[in-house]
SEKE-558217 format. One record per residue: residue in three letters; x, y, z of N, C-alpha, C in turn. Coordinates in steps of 0.1 Angstrom, whole numbers, plus 5000, padded with zeros to 4 digits. Layout:
N
ALAXYZXYZXYZ ...
This chain:
794
UNK500849885000500050005000500950135000 UNK500550224992501250354992500650445003 UNK501450475013501050565024501250705021 UNK500250795021500450935018499551015028 UNK499851145028498951235035498451325024 UNK497251325021496651395010496351535013 UNK496451625004496051765005494851794997 UNK494051895001492851924993493151974979 UNK492351934970492551974956492352124955 UNK493252194949493152344948492052384937 UNK491252474941490252524932490652664926 UNK490052704915490352834910489852944919 UNK490753034923490453134932490653274926 UNK489653354925489853494920490353584931 UNK491653614930492253704940492553834933 UNK491953944939492154074933493454144938 UNK493954084950495154154955496354144945 UNK496854264942497954264933497554274918 UNK496354264915495854274901494854394900 UNK494854454888493954564885493254534872 UNK491954544871491254524858491954614847 UNK492054554835492754634824492054764821 UNK490754774821490054894819490455004829 UNK490554964842490955054852492455094850 UNK493255004846494655034844494855134832 UNK494055124821494155214810493755354815 UNK492655354823492155484828493155554837 UNK493855464845494855514854496055584847 UNK496555514837497755574830497355694822 UNK496055694817495655814809495555934818 UNK495055914830494856034840496156064847 UNK497155974847498356004855499256104848 UNK500156154857501156254852502156184843 UNK502556244832503456184823504856164830 UNK505356034830506556004837507756054830 UNK507556094817508756134809508856284809 UNK509956344815510156484816510556554802 UNK510956464792511456524780510256554771 UNK510256674763509256704754509156594743 UNK507956544740507756444730506556474721 UNK506756464708505656494699505456374689 UNK504156344688503856234678503956294664 UNK504656234655504856284642505156174632 UNK504756184620505056094609506256134602 UNK506856254605507956304597509156204597 UNK509656154608510756054607510355934598 UNK509155894599508655774591508755814576 UNK508255934572508255974558509655984553 UNK510456044561511856064557512555934554 UNK512255834563512855704561512355634549 UNK511055644546510555594533511155654521 UNK511255794522511855864510513355814509 UNK514055804519515455764519515555624513 UNK514655534517514755394512514455394497 UNK513455474493513055474478514155524470 UNK514755634474515755704466517055614466 UNK517255524475518455444475518355324466 UNK517055294461516855184452517255214438 UNK517755114431518155124417516955114408 UNK516955154396515955134386514855234386 UNK513755204380512655294378511855304391 UNK511855424397511155444410510055544409 UNK509555574397508555674395507255634403 UNK506855504402505655454409505855474424 UNK507055434429507255454444507255594448 UNK507755684439507755834442506355884443 UNK505555834434504155884433503355844446 UNK503555714450502955664462503455744474 UNK504755774474505255844486504655984487 UNK504456054476503956184476502456184481 UNK501756084476500356064481500356044496 UNK501155954501501255924515501656044523 UNK502656114518503156234525502156334527 UNK501356364517500256464518499256424529 UNK498856284529497856234538498356244552 UNK499656194554500156184568500456314574 UNK500756414566501056544571499956604579 UNK498756564575497556614583497556574597 UNK498256454600498256404614499256484623 UNK500056574617501056644624500556784629 UNK499256814626498656934630498056924644 UNK498756974654498256954668496957024671 UNK496557124663495257194665494057114660 UNK494357024651493256944645493656794646 UNK493556734658493956594659493056504651 UNK493556394646492756304638491756224646 UNK490656194640489656114647490055964647 UNK489355884655489655744656489555674643 UNK488555714635488355654622489455684613 UNK489955814613491055844605492355764609 UNK492555754622493655674626493555534622 UNK492355474623492155334619492555314604 UNK492055404596492255394581493755404578 UNK494355504584495755534580496655414584 UNK496455364596497355254601497055124594 UNK495855104588495554984580496354994567 UNK496655124562497455134550498955114553 UNK499355174565500755164569501155024572 UNK500354954579500754824584499754714579 UNK500054634570499154534564498654444575 UNK497354404574496754324584497454194586 UNK498154144576498854014577499954024588 UNK500454144590501554154600501154224613 UNK500054294613499754374624498354364630 UNK497354344622495954354626495654254637 UNK496054124636495754024646496754024657 UNK497754114656498754124667498154204679 UNK498754174691498454264702499554374701 UNK499154484693500154584690499554724693 UNK500454824692500054964695501055054688 UNK500655184687501555294682501355404692 UNK502555464696502455574706503655664703 UNK503555784709504655884708505755834716 UNK507055874713508155824721508155854736 UNK508155754744508355764758507155844764 UNK506055844758504855914763503855814769 UNK502855864776501855784782500755764772 UNK499955664774498755634765499255584751 UNK498255564742498455504729497855594719 UNK498555614707497955684696497055594688 UNK497455464688496655364681496855234687 UNK495855154688495955014692495254924682 UNK495854804680495254704670493954654676 UNK493054604666491754554671491954434681 UNK492954354679493054244689493454294703 UNK494254394704494554454717493454534723 UNK492654594713491454674718490454574724 UNK490254464718489354364723489754324738 UNK491054304740491554274753491254384763 UNK491554504759491454624768489954654771 UNK489054624761487654654763486954544771 UNK487554424771486954314778487054324793 UNK486054274800485954264814486654144820 UNK487254064810487753934814489253934820 UNK489954044817491354044820491754154830 UNK492754114838493354204848494854204847 UNK495554304851496954314849497654314863 UNK498754244864499454234877500254364879 UNK500054414891500654544894501654534905 UNK502654624905503554644916503554794919 UNK502754834928502454974931501655034920 UNK502155144914501355214904501755164890 UNK502755064889503155024876502954874874 UNK502854824862502654684860503954614865 UNK503654494872504854414877505654354865 UNK506954364866507754304856509054384854 UNK509854334845511054404842510854514832 UNK510454634837510054744829511054854830 UNK511554904819512455014819511755144821 UNK512355234828511755364831511855454819 UNK510955554816510955634804512255724804 UNK512755764816513855854816515155784811 UNK515355664816516555584812516455534797 UNK515155504793514955454779515255574770 UNK514855694774515155814765516655834765 UNK517255824776518755844776519455744767 UNK518955614767519555514758519455564743 UNK518255614740518155654726519055774723 UNK519255864732520255974730521655914728 UNK522055814736523355754734523455694721 UNK522455624716522455554703522455654692 UNK521655754692521455844681522555944680 UNK523055994691523956114691525356074694 UNK525555954700526955914705527355784700 UNK526755734690527255614683527155484691 UNK526255474700526155344708525055254702 UNK525055134706524055034701523454964713 UNK522655034721522054974733520654934731 UNK520254814735518854774733517954854740 UNK516754884734515754974740514554894743 UNK514054894755512754834759512654684755 UNK513754614756513654474752513254384764 UNK513154434776512954344787511654374794 UNK510754454787509454484793508554364794 UNK508054324805507254204806506054244815 UNK504854194811503554224818502854094819 UNK502154074831501353954833499853994833 UNK499053924825497653934825497053814830 UNK495853824837495153714843493653714839 UNK493153604835491753594831490953584844 UNK490053674846489353684858488353564859 UNK487853504848486853404849487553264852 UNK488653234846489253104849490553104856 UNK491053224859492253234868493553204860 UNK493553184847494753154840495453284837 UNK496853274838497653394835498353374821 UNK498653494816499453494804500553604806 UNK501753564802502853664803503153714789 UNK503353844788503653904775504953984776 UNK505753974766506954054765506754164755 UNK506954294759506754404750507954434742 UNK507854414729508954454719508654584713 UNK509554674714509354814709510354844697 UNK509754904687510554944675510655094675 UNK511855144676512155284676512755344663 UNK512455264652512955304639512455444635 UNK511255474639510555604635510555704646 UNK511455704655511555804665512955864665 UNK513055994667514356054667514556154678 UNK515856184681516156284691516456414685 UNK515956524691516156664686516956734696 UNK518256744695519056824704518756974703 UNK518657044714518357184715519657274716 UNK520757204717522057274717523057184710 UNK524257244708525357164701525757054710 UNK525856934704526156814711527756794712 UNK528256774724529656734725529756584727 UNK530656524719530756384719531356334732 UNK530756224738531156174750532456084749 UNK533256084759534456004759534055864763 UNK534855764760534555624764534355604779 UNK535155684786534955674801533655724806 UNK533155824798531855884802530755784798 UNK530855714787529955614783529855504793 UNK531055464798531255364808530455394821 UNK530555524825529855574837528355554836 UNK527755584823526355564821525955414824 UNK526755324819526455184820526655134835 UNK527455204842527655174856526555234865 UNK525755324859524655384866523355354859 UNK523255224856522155174847520755204853 UNK520555204866519255224872519155354879 UNK520155444878520155574885519555684876 UNK518255704878517555804870518155944872 UNK518555984884519056114887520356134879 UNK521156034878522456044870522156074856 UNK521156004850520856024836520256164833 UNK519356204842518756334841519856444842 UNK520756424851521856524853522756534840 UNK523056424834523856424822523156464809 UNK521856434809520956464797519756544802 UNK519956674805518856754810517656764801 UNK516456754806515256764797515156884789 UNK515756994793515657124785516557114773 UNK517457014772518457014761518056914750 UNK516956834752516556734743515056724741 UNK514656694729513256664727513156544717 UNK511956484716511756364708510556384699 UNK510656324687509456334678509456204670 UNK508256174664508056054657507055954664 UNK507255834662506355734669507155604671 UNK506655524681507155394683506055284681 UNK506455174676505555054674505854954685 UNK504854904691504954804702504154674699 UNK504754564703504054434702504054364715 UNK502954304719502854214730503054074725 UNK504254014729504553874724504253784736 UNK503453684733503053584743504253494746 UNK504753504759505953424763505553344776 UNK504253304776503753234788504553114791 UNK504753024781505452904783506852924788 UNK507553024782508853054786508953104801 UNK508053194804508053254818507653144828 UNK506653054825506252954834507452864837 UNK508152824826509352734828510352804836 UNK510552934834511553014841511153014856 UNK509953044859509453054873509652914880 UNK509252804873509352674879510852634881 UNK511652684872513152654873513652724885 UNK513252854887513652924899513252854912 UNK512052804912511452734923512152594925 UNK512252514915512752384916514252374917 UNK514952454909516452444908517152544918 UNK516652664917517352774925516752794939 UNK515552734942514952754955514252884957 UNK514052964947513253084949511853054952 UNK511153144958509753134962509453024972 UNK510552974979510352864989509952925002 UNK509753055003509253115016507853075019 UNK507153015009505752965012505752865023 UNK505152895034505252805046504352675044 UNK503152695039502252575038502552495025 UNK502552365026502752285014501552305004 UNK500352335010499252355001499452484992 UNK500152584998500452704990501452664979 UNK502352584982503352544972502752464961 UNK501852374965501152294955500252384946 UNK499552474952498752564944499552644934 UNK500752694939501652774930502052694918 UNK502352564920502752474909501552454900 UNK500452424906499252394898498852514889 UNK498852634895498552754887499452774875 UNK500752744877501752754866501452654855 UNK501152524859500952424849499652454841 UNK498652504848497352544841497652654831 UNK498452754835498752864826499652814814 UNK500552724817501452674807500552604796 UNK499552524801498752444792497552524787 UNK497252634794496052714792494752624794 UNK494852544804493752454808493352474822 UNK492252554825491852574839491352454846 UNK491052354839490452234845491452134850 UNK492752154847493852054851494152064866 UNK494251944872494551944886495951864887 UNK496851934894498151874896498251804910 UNK498951684910499151614923500451544923 UNK500751484934501951404936501751304946 UNK502151174943502051064952503351004955 UNK503750984967505050914971504750764973 UNK505750694969505850544972505950524987 UNK505150434992505250405007506650365011 UNK507350295003508750255006509750365007 UNK509350485001510250595001510350655015 UNK511550695020511750725034510950835039 UNK510450935030509651045035508251025030 UNK507850905026506550875019505350905029 UNK505550895042504450915051504351065056 UNK505251145051505251285056504251375049 UNK504251375035503451465028503151405014 UNK501951435009501651404995500551494991 UNK500551524978499451604972498551524963 UNK498451394966497851304956496351344953 UNK495951324941494551344937493651234942 UNK494151134948493351024953492451054964 UNK492751164972491851194983492551214995 UNK491851235006492451255019492951125025 UNK493551125037494151015043493150895046 UNK491950935049490950825052490650745039 UNK490650815027490450755014491650665011 UNK492850715013494050645010494150515018 UNK493750515030493850395039492950285034 UNK492050315025491150205020491850115010 UNK493050165005493750084995494850005002 UNK495049884996496149805001497149784989 UNK498149704992499249694982498749634969 UNK497749544969497249484957496549584948 UNK496049694954495349794946496249874937 UNK497549864940498549934932499349824924 UNK498749724920499349614912499649664898 UNK500449574891500849614878499749624868 UNK498649564870497549574861496849714861 UNK497049794871496549924872497450034867 UNK496950154865497850254859498950294869 UNK498650314882499650344892500750234893 UNK500250114894501150004895502149994883 UNK501650024871502450024859503550134860 UNK503250244865504150354866505250314877 UNK504850264888505750224899506650104894 UNK506050014887506849884884507649904871 UNK507149974861507749974848508450104845 UNK508250204854508850344852508350404839 UNK507150384835506550434823505450534826 UNK505450634817504350734818503050674813 UNK501950694820500650644816499750754812 UNK499050744801498050834796496650764795 UNK495650824801494350764801493450874795 UNK492850844783491950944777490650964784 UNK490050844788488750864794488550744804 UNK488650774817488450664827487050604826 UNK486050694823484650644823484450534813 UNK485050544801484850444791485850324792 UNK486750324801487750214803486950094807 UNK487249974800486449854803486849794817 UNK488149774819488649724831489449824839 UNK488849854851489549954859489949894873 UNK491149934877491649894890490849964901 UNK491049924913490349984925490650134926 UNK491850164923492350304924491650384913 UNK491650334901490950404889489450414891 UNK488850314897487450334901487150444910 UNK488150454920488050564930488150704923 UNK489050714914489250834906487950864898 UNK487450764891486250784883485150824891 UNK485050774904483950814913484050964917 UNK485251014917485551154920485151244908 UNK484951184897484651264885485751284875 UNK486951224878488051244869487851154856 UNK488151214845488051144832489351124825 UNK490251224825491551214819492651204830 UNK493751134826494751114836496151104829 UNK497151174835498551164831499351134843 UNK500051024843500850974855502350964850 UNK503251034856504651024852505550994864 UNK506450894862507250844873508250954877 UNK508450964890509451054896510650974901 UNK511850994897512950914900513850984910 UNK514550914919515550974928516850974921 UNK517951014927519251034921519850894917 UNK519250784923519750654920518950584909 UNK517950654904517050594893515950514898 UNK515650524911514450444917513250534917 UNK512050474914510850544914510450574929 UNK510350694932509950734946508550794946 UNK508050824935506650884934506150904920 UNK504950964920504350984907503851124906 UNK504151194895503551324893502251304885 UNK501151354891499851334886499251464879 UNK498651444868497751554862496451484859 UNK495351554863494051494860493051604856 UNK492051564849490951654845489651584845 UNK488551654848487251604848486651604834 UNK487451644824487051644810487751534803 UNK487151464794487751354787488751394777 UNK489751304774490651324763491451454764 UNK491851494776492651624778494151604776 UNK494551474777496051454777496351354765 UNK497451384758497851304747499351304746 UNK499851224736501251214735501951354731 UNK501251424723501751554719501951644731 UNK500951644740500951724752502051674761 UNK502251544762503351484770504651534766 UNK504951544753506151604748506351744752 UNK505151824752505151964756505551974771 UNK505051874779505251884793506551824798 UNK507351774790508651704794509451784803 UNK509651914799510552004807509952024821 UNK508652044822507952064835508151934844 UNK507951814837508151694845509551684850 UNK510551714842511951714846512151814857 UNK511651934856511852034866511251984880 UNK510051924879509451874891510251764898 UNK510851684889511751574895512951644901 UNK513551744895514651814901514251874915 UNK513051944915512552004927512351894938 UNK511851784934511551674944512851624950 UNK513851604942515151564947515851674955 UNK515651794952516151904960515451904974 UNK514151874974513451864986513951754995 UNK514151634988514751524995516051555001 UNK516951624994518251664999518051755011 UNK517151845010516851945021516451865033 UNK515451775031514951695042516151615049 UNK516951555040518151475045519051565054 UNK519251685049520151775056519551815070 UNK518151835070517551875082517651755092 UNK517351635087517351525096518851495101 UNK519751505092521151475096521651585106 UNK521251705104521651815113521051785127 UNK519751745127519051715139519751595146 UNK520151495138520751375144522151415150 UNK522851495143524251535148524051615160 UNK523051705161522851785172522351705184 UNK521551615182520951535193521751415197 UNK522351345187522951215190524351205186 UNK525051305181526451305176526551185166 UNK527751115165527951015155527050895158 UNK526450845147525550735148526050625139 UNK526150505144526650395136525550365124 UNK526050345112525150335101524150225102 UNK524450115110523550005111522250035118 UNK522350145127521150185134520650325130 UNK521250375120520850515116519350515112 UNK518850415106517450405102516550435114 UNK516850385126516050405137516150555142 UNK517350615142517450755145516750845135 UNK516750805122516050885112514550875114 UNK514050755117512650735119512150815131 UNK512850815142512450895154512551045151 UNK513651085144513851225141512751275132 UNK512451195121511351245112510051255119 UNK509751165128508451175135508451295144 UNK509551325150509651445159509551575151 UNK510251575139510351705131509151725123 UNK508551625117507551645106506151595109 UNK506051495117504651435120503851535128 UNK502651565124501751645132501251575144 UNK501251645155500751585168499251595168 UNK498551485169497151485168496451565178 UNK496851575190496151655201496751795202 UNK497651825193498151965193499251995204 UNK499651895212500551915222502051925217 UNK502951965225504351985220504851845217 UNK505551825206506051685202507151645212 UNK507151515215508151455224509051365216 UNK510351375219511351295212511251155218 UNK510851055210510750915215512150865220 UNK512150775230513450715234513850615223 UNK515050595221515650505211516150385218 UNK515350275217515650155224515550035214 UNK516549945215516549815208516349705218 UNK515249635217514949535227515349395221 UNK515649305231515849165228517049145218 UNK518149215222519349195214520449115221 UNK521249045214522348965220523649035219 UNK524349045231525649115231526749015228 UNK527749075221529049005218530149095222 UNK530949055232531949145237533349085236 UNK534349165232535649115232536649235234 UNK537849195237538949295239540249235236 UNK541149325231542549285230543349385238 UNK543749345250544349435260545849425259 UNK546549535259548049535259548549485273 UNK549349385272549749315284550749405292 UNK550549425305551449505313551549645309 UNK550449705304550549845299550849945310 UNK550249925322550450015333551950015337 UNK552549895338553949885342554849945332 UNK554549915319555449975309555350125309 UNK554150175310553950325311554750385322 UNK554550325334555250375346556750375344 UNK557350265338558750255336559250365326 UNK558450395316558850495306558750635313 UNK557750655321557650785329558850795338 UNK559150695345560250685355561550715348 UNK561750655336563050675328563150825324 UNK562050885319562051025315562351115326 UNK561751085338561951175350563351175354 UNK563951045354565351035359566251105349 UNK566051085336566851155326566751315328 UNK565551355330565351505332566051555344 UNK565851485355566451525368568051525367 UNK568551425361570051425359570551535351 UNK569851565340570351675331570151815338 UNK569051835345568951965352569851975364 UNK570151865370571151865381572551905376 UNK572851855364574151895358574252045355 UNK573152095350573152245347573252325359 UNK572452285370572452365382573852365389 UNK574552245389575852245395576852335388 UNK576752345375577652435367577252585370 UNK575952615372575552745375576052785389 UNK575952685399576352715412577852745413 UNK578652675405580052695404580452835399 UNK579552885390579853015383579353135390 UNK578353115399577753235406577453195420 UNK577653285429577353255444575853285447 UNK575053195443573553205445573153085453 UNK572953115466572753005476571452925474 UNK570452985468569152915466569352795458 UNK570352795449570552685440570852555448 UNK571452575460571852455468570552385472 UNK569552455475568252385480567652305468 UNK567652365456567052295445567952185441 UNK569252195442570152085439569851965448 UNK569651995461569351895471567951825468 UNK566951905464565651845461565751755449 UNK566551795439566651705427567351575431 UNK568451585439569151465443568351375451 UNK567351425459566451335467565551265457 UNK565051335447564251265437564951155429 UNK566251185426567051085418567250965427 UNK567550985440567750875449566550785450 UNK565350855451564150775453563850685441 UNK564150745429563950665417564950545416 UNK566150575419567150475419566950355428 UNK566250395439565950285449564650215447 UNK563950255436562750185433561550245441 UNK561650355446560550415454559650515447 UNK559850515433559050605425557550555424 UNK556650645427555150615426554550715416 UNK553350685412552750765401552550915405 UNK552250935418552051075422553351155422 UNK554451085422555751165422555951235409 UNK555251195398555451255385554951405386 UNK553751425391553251565392554151655401 UNK554751595412555551665421556851715413 UNK557451625406558651655399558351755388 UNK557351735380556951825369556751965375 UNK556051975386555752105392557052175397 UNK557952095403559252145407560052205395 UNK560052125384560852165373560252295366 UNK558952285363558252385355558052515362 UNK557752505375557352625382558452695391 UNK559452615393560552665402561952665395 UNK562452545392563752545387563952615373 UNK563052585364563252645350563152795351 UNK562152855357562153005358563353055365 UNK563852995375565153045382566353035373 UNK566552925365567652915356567553025345 UNK566353045340566253145330566553285335 UNK566153315347566353445353567853465356 UNK568453365361569953375364570753395351 UNK570353325340571053335328570953475322 UNK569853535323569653675318570453775327 UNK570553745340571253845349572753835349 UNK573253715347574753695349575353645336 UNK576053725328576653685315577653575317 UNK578253565329579353465331578853315331 UNK577553295332577053165334577153085321 UNK577152945321577352865309575952865301 UNK575752965293574552975286574252865276 UNK575352815270575252705260574652585266 UNK575152545278574652425285573152445288 UNK572752565292571252585295570452575282 UNK571052625271570352615258570152475254 UNK571252395255571252255251570252175260 UNK570152215272569152145281567752175276 UNK567452295274566052325270565652275256 UNK566652265247566452205234566152055235 UNK566651995246566451855248565051825252 UNK564351925259563051905264561951905253 UNK560851845256559751855247559251995246 UNK559152065235558752205234557352235239 UNK556452135238555052155243554952135258 UNK555552025263555351995277556452055286 UNK557552095280558752165287559352065297 UNK559351935294560051835302560551735293 UNK561351635298561851525290560651435287 UNK560451405274559351325270559751235258 UNK560551145261561151055251560750915252 UNK561050845263560650715265559050695265 UNK558450795272556950785272556350815259 UNK557050895251556450915237556650795229 UNK557850725231558050595224556950495227 UNK556650495240555550405245554250435239 UNK553850565240552550605235552450595220 UNK553550615213553450595198553250445195 UNK553950365203553750215201552350175204 UNK551750225215550350195218549450235207 UNK549650355202548850405191548950325179 UNK550150285176550450195164549650065165 UNK549850005177549149865179547649885179 UNK547149995185545750015185545150035171 UNK545950115163545450135149545550005141 UNK546549925144546649795137545449705140 UNK545149695153544049615157542649675153 UNK542549805156541249875153540849865138 UNK541849895129541649895115541249755110 UNK541949655115541649515111540149485115 UNK539849505128538449475132537449555124 UNK537749685121536749765113536549695100 UNK537549645093537449585080536649455081 UNK536849375091536149255092534649275096 UNK534449375105533049405109532249455096 UNK532949535088532249585076531849475067 UNK532649365066532249255058530949185064 UNK530949175077529849105084528549195083 UNK528749325082527549415081526749385068 UNK527549345058526849305045526049185046 UNK526449095056525648975058524448995067 UNK524749075078523649105088523949235094 UNK523149335092523349465099523349445114 UNK524249505121524349495135524949625141 UNK524749645154525349765160526749725165 UNK527649815162529049785166529649915171 UNK530449905182531150025187532449965193 UNK533450045192534750005198535350125206 UNK536150085216536850185225538350165224 UNK539050275223540550265223541050315236 UNK541850225243542550275255543950215254 UNK544350125263545650055261545249915255 UNK544849925243544249815236542949855230 UNK542249755225540949775218539849685224 UNK538749745228537549665232536349705224 UNK535449605222534349635213533049565218 UNK531949625214530649565217529949545204 UNK529249435202528449405191527049365196 UNK526049415190524649385194523949335182 UNK523349215183522549155172521149135177 UNK520249145167518849115171517849165160 UNK516649115161515649145151515249295151 UNK515349355163514949495164515949595158 UNK517249545156518249625150518149615134 UNK517749505129517649485115516449555110 UNK516549645100515449725096514249635090 UNK514649525083513549445078513149325087 UNK513849325099513449225109513849085107 UNK514749055098515248925094516348885103 UNK516148805113517148755123516748615128 UNK517848535130517548405136518648365145 UNK518548245152519548195161520748165154 UNK520648125141521848085133522748205131 UNK522148325130522948445129523848465141 UNK523248445153524048455165525148355166 UNK524948235162525948135163527048165153 UNK526648215141527648245131528548355136 UNK527948455142528748565147529748525158 UNK529248435167530148385178531348305172 UNK531148225162532248155156533148255149 UNK532548355142533348455135534248535145 UNK533648565157534448635167535648565171 UNK535548435173536648355177537748355166 UNK537348345154538348345143539048485142 UNK538148585144538648725144539748745155 UNK539448695167540448715178541748635175 UNK541648525169542848445165543648535155 UNK543048595146543748675136544348795142 UNK543648855152544248975159545448935166 UNK545448815173546548775181547748755172 UNK547548685160548648665151549148795145 UNK548248885142548649015137549549095146 UNK549249095159550049165169551449095170 UNK551448965170552748895171553648925159 UNK553048935147553848955135554349095134 UNK553749195141554049335139554749395152 UNK554849325163555349385175556849425174 UNK557649345165559049375163559249515157 UNK558349565150558549695144558149815153 UNK557749785165557349895174558549955182 UNK558550075185559550135193559750075207 UNK558550035212558449955225557749835222 UNK558349715222557649585218556449565228 UNK555249545222554049525230553349405225 UNK552649335234551849225231550449235237 UNK549549155233548149165238547649035243 UNK546649045252545848925256544448945252 UNK543848845246542448855241541448795250 UNK540248855251539248815260537848815253 UNK537048715255535748705250534748675261 UNK533648745262532648725272531348675266 UNK530948555270529748495264528548515273 UNK527548585268526348615276525148575267 UNK524448465272523548405264522148455264 UNK521848555274520548605275520448735266 UNK519248755261519048885253518848995264 UNK519149115259518949235268518449355259 UNK518249465265517849585257518949695259 UNK519149775248520049885249519250015246 UNK519550115253518850245252519850355249 UNK519550445240520450565237520350665249 UNK521450695255521550795265521750925259 UNK520651015260520751145254521751235260 UNK522051215273523051305280524451265276 UNK524651135276526051085273526251065258 UNK525151075250525251055235525850915232 UNK525350815239525850675236524750575241 UNK524950455236524050345241524450285254 UNK523450265263523750195275522850075276 UNK523249975284522349855286521249905295 UNK520049865291518749915297518249815307 UNK517849865319517149785329518149735340 UNK517649725352518449695364518949545362 UNK518249455357518649315356519849305346 UNK519749385335520749375324522049445328 UNK521949535339523249595343524249495348 UNK523849375352524749275357525749235346 UNK525249245333526149215322527249315321 UNK526949445323527949545323528949535334 UNK528449495346529349475357530349365355 UNK529849255351530749135348531749165337 UNK531249235327532149265316533349355320 UNK533149435330534249525334535249455344 UNK534749345350535549285360536349155356 UNK535849095345536448965342537848975337 UNK538249095331539649095326540649105337 UNK540149125350541149125361541048995369 UNK540248895364540048775371541248685372 UNK541348605383542448515385541848375385 UNK542748275381542348135381542148095396 UNK541148015399540847985412541947905419 UNK542347955431543347885439544747925435 UNK544948025425546248065421546348215421 UNK547548265418547748405416547948435401 UNK547548345393547648365378546448435372 UNK546748535364545748605357545148525346 UNK543848535344543148465333543748505319 UNK543848635317544248675304545848675303 UNK546348615293547748595291548148635277 UNK549348665275549948715262549848605252 UNK549248635240549148545229548048445230 UNK547148465240546148365242544748425242 UNK543748345240542348395240541648325252 UNK541048415261540248365272538748385268 UNK537948275271536548275268535748255281 UNK535148355287534448345299532948315296 UNK532448215303531048175300530248155313 UNK528948155312528148145324527348025326 UNK526847965315525947855315526547735308 UNK526047615312526547495305526247485290 UNK525047545286524747545272525747625264 UNK526347735271527447805264528647725262 UNK528947645273530147555272529947455260 UNK528847395259528547295249528747365235 UNK528147475234528247545221529647585217 UNK530447635227531847675223532747565222 UNK532547445228533347325225533347295210 UNK532147305204532047275190532947375182 UNK532847505185533647605178535147575180 UNK535547545193536947525196537447405188 UNK536747295187537147185179537347225165 UNK536447305159536647355146537847435144 UNK538147515154539447605153540647515154 UNK540647415162541747325163542047255150 UNK540947205143541047135131541547225120 UNK541147355120541547445110542847505112 UNK543447475124544847525127544947665132 UNK543747715137543847845143544447845157 UNK544147735165544647725179545247585180 UNK546047575191546647445194545547355201 UNK545847225203544947145210545147145225 UNK545947245230546247265244545147355249 UNK543947305250542747385255542647375270 UNK542647485277542447485291541047515295 UNK540447445304539147475310539347505324 UNK538947625328539347685341538147735349 UNK538347735362537347805371537947925377 UNK537248035378537748165382537448185397 UNK538348265403538148315416536848395417 UNK536248395428535048475430535248625427 UNK534348685419534448825417533348895425 UNK533449025427532349095434531149085425 UNK530049025431528749015423528748895415 UNK529748805414529748685406530548575411 UNK530048465412530748345417530548225407 UNK531548145406531348025398531548045383 UNK532248155379532448175365533548085360 UNK533348035348534247945342534747995329 UNK535847935324536447995311537247885304 UNK537347905291538347835283539447925280 UNK540647865279541847955274542547885263 UNK542647945252543147885240544547955236 UNK545447875231546647925226546647925211 UNK546848055206546748075192547948005185 UNK547747935175548847865168549647965160 
């Protein structure tokens, strides 16, 4: 079943906000003050001169052309008399002669004086639109909304072109939006202006502009004050006329707007998804000029955000729940789109002989025509369907599908942009709330995060972040602990401290011999006491901080001060001493650094190997894995049905992982043995496995940002896990964990029986020797009677 949340079908809404009826707009501009401060006169003189110039430039017999020109000149000169303006009939007749109907009459066109308000003549087609009550124009304040050049700057451009040799486009970006009041469809028109018959009349001598001055005009492209200052209205006038056309660019503008929305993210400030759907629906209707078309979108239930939002035409959520998975089978239109990734066109649902349950539902709603197009994610999987429907039959066809291809592609881009945005929101939320999340359980965090971020709370209360708990999981624990790490660390610290004390003692003795500074005697005695205690084996861990404090806060500052005060002191010896120290810690840090570098190297060796092997097992069965790096590597693995997203888990998976863990620890033991010779400080590890046969629950701790074992009873597992690595064999002082060996601690007889099978297999495969020890452990706090196997890796 495809789970969606349906939104109401958008209806045509007549909104007057931002729109003005065309008849009111015409009246408004007629009554308004002329925005052009330059004197402008309507005249045919430039037109006649251009005709005469064209005729005289032609070769051959031009007597007929001359005769026609003289007749036209005498007629048109009557229109230049301002005291006797022509009637509308005269204008109609003369423009029918000037502009043949083939090119002009059916156009939305007009003739006007240069940069003036109103029209001298408009074509019949444009007059029909202006006289109709069906159209309104989109406004931005007192001007039509769109990329409209101002009269002042347009006039300045013509001055630059005519008098200063420039070639700047005039009024090429004017765009206006009309909306049909009855059906709500919009049309976008681009106004193309022809200035061939308009000219500039300079009222004083023109001084040619320098290139730098031309450049300044272009840098002040929208600055009217600048243009007026450079081209004062009293210095220029215009005469002639301009011809304008309204070119229908609805398809281009719709695609541009949808591209801004889907690709660039413009107009995304719409808060409600219904507003966004309505916005897309209106643009598709205008693109097709079909007010009856309804746009929708249906997500696949398997899609990760499929339950969050949908604009499907199938109805509201209660209607959707009536469908099950079989209703979207391949025999139906929706199933075909989901399964075959093909677009489906249905001419008339009513006349279809065999209809699926979904199609019957649509037919009951009154839909007749249907277009369903698959929406693919970045991996090429169908995540949803773009729907177009109409209650009129035969509205969609193959020709229209070709026309719609760009819109379908843009919607797919927008959908994937939305998916990316949702992913970013969820990932940011996860990072903020949970820090790093292991990929195997990320689906659970995503599920909880989505529900908190996007699901509406039915009772209107504040959403609560659900606890993240995995129940009935089986733990697998292991560690590879560096043998004797505390002792080796202490010996390295002791060696560095002794080296440091001996070197600073040498410097202080030389300083004391060179200068009579009695305080040095006290510090020399303190250093000698520390050296003696180390030599006698009395060094303890707390001595390190005492010695470091003595050196850093007392001896070193004193030596530096004396060196600056007394030139006779052995400065080179002091410089050599400080150069020997670690520049960051300001003490000798050599043996300890060798040890820590060796620990890091062996930890990286073990950790990287375990990560590689765990990644292979993740492909077989997703599981939760975490590791901790200290003096060695320890790890937790949790297996169970609740961790696997599809719930496929069995007892055989648990047994397979337990055997794999044994092989893994054998390989870790051999890996350490093979590589310890290359370490600055040779180190070895002891391996430990803890078998716990009961399932438990783990819960994500929001404060600590990690998983903890959940429940008082299950805490016993954590307690045992922390104590068994210090366990001794019963009746002896021998530690359970030993270099180059694997210890397996178990609790129940059934664990023993299971692991005997695995150990026999390891012996036969040559992973371990047949010297298998079965041991009982000394009583631990909170646990008695623990038993263990100990294996020697071959």
